[in-house]
ZABA-78966 format. One record per residue (C-alpha): residue number from 1; chain; x, y, z. Coordinates in nm, 4 decimals, padded with zeros to 6 digits. Last residue first. Layout:
BEGIN
<NUM, "A", <X, Y, Z>>
...
This chain:
BEGIN
<122, "A", <10.3492, 09.4152, 10.8584>>
<121, "A", <10.5102, 09.1345, 10.6719>>
<120, "A", <10.9646, 09.2158, 10.5816>>
<119, "A", <11.0596, 08.9505, 10.3406>>
<118, "A", <11.4544, 09.0117, 10.2829>>
<117, "A", <11.6143, 08.8228, 09.9860>>
<116, "A", <11.9924, 08.7778, 09.9266>>
<115, "A", <12.1903, 08.8558, 09.6597>>
<114, "A", <12.3812, 08.7173, 09.3770>>
<113, "A", <12.7157, 08.9612, 09.4501>>
<112, "A", <12.8532, 09.2327, 09.2682>>
<111, "A", <13.1989, 09.3285, 09.1606>>
<110, "A", <13.2722, 09.6783, 08.9705>>
<109, "A", <13.0635, 09.9286, 09.1732>>
<108, "A", <12.9587, 10.2234, 08.9486>>
<107, "A", <12.7686, 10.3988, 09.2722>>
<106, "A", <12.7806, 10.5292, 09.6111>>
<105, "A", <13.1242, 10.4691, 09.6816>>
<104, "A", <13.2911, 10.5974, 10.0395>>
<103, "A", <13.7050, 10.6158, 10.0149>>
<102, "A", <13.9552, 10.3816, 09.9310>>
<101, "A", <13.8542, 10.2836, 09.5981>>
<100, "A", <13.8809, 09.8992, 09.4118>>
<99, "A", <13.4932, 09.8789, 09.3854>>
<98, "A", <13.2974, 09.6024, 09.5941>>
<97, "A", <12.9246, 09.5247, 09.5934>>
<96, "A", <12.6740, 09.3626, 09.8457>>
<95, "A", <12.3383, 09.2762, 09.7060>>
<94, "A", <11.9982, 09.2713, 09.8912>>
<93, "A", <11.6584, 09.1576, 09.7207>>
<92, "A", <11.4196, 09.3592, 09.8336>>
<91, "A", <11.1472, 09.4254, 10.1383>>
<90, "A", <11.2063, 09.7157, 10.3080>>
<89, "A", <10.8599, 09.8563, 10.2631>>
<88, "A", <10.7570, 09.6150, 10.4973>>
<87, "A", <10.9590, 09.8047, 10.7588>>
<86, "A", <11.2460, 09.6673, 10.9784>>
<85, "A", <11.3486, 09.8258, 11.2886>>
<84, "A", <11.6633, 09.7609, 11.2818>>
<83, "A", <11.9055, 09.6332, 10.9748>>
<82, "A", <12.2845, 09.5336, 11.0672>>
<81, "A", <12.4403, 09.5121, 10.7209>>
<80, "A", <12.8010, 09.3832, 10.7430>>
<79, "A", <13.0845, 09.3351, 10.5706>>
<78, "A", <13.3295, 09.1085, 10.5367>>
<77, "A", <13.7070, 09.1240, 10.4012>>
<76, "A", <13.8113, 09.4050, 10.7035>>
<75, "A", <14.0265, 09.1608, 10.8639>>
<74, "A", <13.8222, 09.2600, 11.1868>>
<73, "A", <13.4488, 09.2725, 10.9984>>
<72, "A", <13.3388, 09.5652, 10.8068>>
<71, "A", <13.0287, 09.7970, 10.9200>>
<70, "A", <12.6880, 09.9020, 10.7509>>
<69, "A", <12.4285, 10.0225, 11.0270>>
<68, "A", <12.0623, 10.0683, 10.9353>>
<67, "A", <11.7745, 10.1762, 11.1540>>
<66, "A", <11.9298, 10.5605, 11.1887>>
<65, "A", <11.9549, 10.6224, 10.7822>>
<64, "A", <11.7423, 10.4010, 10.6037>>
<63, "A", <11.5247, 10.5442, 10.3984>>
<62, "A", <11.8169, 10.8450, 10.3744>>
<61, "A", <12.0453, 10.6559, 10.1826>>
<60, "A", <12.3453, 10.5957, 10.3842>>
<59, "A", <12.7247, 10.6497, 10.4223>>
<58, "A", <12.9829, 10.5265, 10.5880>>
<57, "A", <13.3727, 10.6544, 10.6810>>
<56, "A", <13.6013, 10.4719, 10.8774>>
<55, "A", <13.5548, 10.1017, 10.6963>>
<54, "A", <13.9173, 10.1759, 10.6488>>
<53, "A", <13.8279, 10.0839, 10.2724>>
<52, "A", <13.5120, 10.3267, 10.2967>>
<51, "A", <13.1778, 10.1970, 10.3991>>
<50, "A", <12.8230, 10.2079, 10.1416>>
<49, "A", <12.4905, 10.2295, 10.2409>>
<48, "A", <12.1240, 10.1420, 10.0541>>
<47, "A", <12.1654, 10.2509, 09.7001>>
<46, "A", <11.8840, 10.1696, 09.4799>>
<45, "A", <11.8149, 09.8911, 09.2402>>
<44, "A", <11.5061, 09.9972, 09.0414>>
<43, "A", <11.1334, 09.8854, 09.1240>>
<42, "A", <10.8993, 09.6005, 09.0051>>
<41, "A", <10.9711, 09.3875, 09.3125>>
<40, "A", <11.2200, 09.5670, 09.5430>>
<39, "A", <11.5647, 09.5709, 09.4417>>
<38, "A", <11.8584, 09.6494, 09.7373>>
<37, "A", <12.1938, 09.7797, 09.7409>>
<36, "A", <12.4937, 09.7260, 09.9781>>
<35, "A", <12.8251, 09.8947, 09.9611>>
<34, "A", <13.1983, 09.8030, 09.9315>>
<33, "A", <13.5089, 10.0235, 09.9178>>
<32, "A", <13.8258, 09.7582, 09.8698>>
<31, "A", <14.1489, 09.7092, 10.0081>>
<30, "A", <13.9699, 09.4091, 10.2309>>
<29, "A", <13.8202, 09.3317, 09.9355>>
<28, "A", <13.9965, 08.9395, 09.9328>>
<27, "A", <13.9772, 08.7247, 09.6132>>
<26, "A", <13.8548, 08.4266, 09.4812>>
<25, "A", <13.5118, 08.4164, 09.7384>>
<24, "A", <13.3987, 08.7277, 09.9384>>
<23, "A", <13.2044, 08.7376, 10.2468>>
<22, "A", <12.8709, 08.9457, 10.2558>>
<21, "A", <12.6690, 08.9392, 10.5892>>
<20, "A", <12.3442, 09.0623, 10.6410>>
<19, "A", <12.1879, 09.0965, 10.9755>>
<18, "A", <11.8187, 09.0834, 11.0359>>
<17, "A", <11.6084, 09.2775, 11.3029>>
<16, "A", <11.2099, 09.3294, 11.3723>>
<15, "A", <10.9595, 09.6219, 11.3829>>
<14, "A", <10.8130, 09.4281, 11.0932>>
<13, "A", <10.7514, 09.0628, 11.1092>>
<12, "A", <11.0615, 08.8955, 10.9569>>
<11, "A", <11.1438, 08.6564, 10.7047>>
<10, "A", <11.4892, 08.5738, 10.5175>>
<9, "A", <11.8300, 08.7092, 10.4710>>
<8, "A", <12.1168, 08.6636, 10.6523>>
<7, "A", <12.3999, 08.5987, 10.3617>>
<6, "A", <12.5302, 08.7146, 10.0701>>
<5, "A", <12.8361, 08.6000, 09.8387>>
<4, "A", <13.0796, 08.8234, 09.6578>>
<3, "A", <13.2422, 08.6008, 09.3781>>
<2, "A", <13.5463, 08.6179, 09.1661>>
<1, "A", <13.5994, 08.3320, 08.9743>>
């Protein structure tokens, strides 16, 4: 069974940092575009960041640009989301996703993880 497994969530104070990781189980995603999404309580899931298969191209939601950085590991199979200057409004469950494309993708992903919770206190 194909799975994406997120880790690294937790509780942090406003202004703090967290690093989320997403690793595959059951197959390799080194040839996939990948991304991060989040869903806050009572809200729709929203796009956060995405990275191309090569890792050379990235794109971000306006709300996180300049604070979050998406990257791929050396084997291209794991992705990370470095989150700095966290705000209470960043509180959400964060999901990673994968799609068999080379370029950056911001929606219509095919594979999803179960999510990791991030809580930012004021």
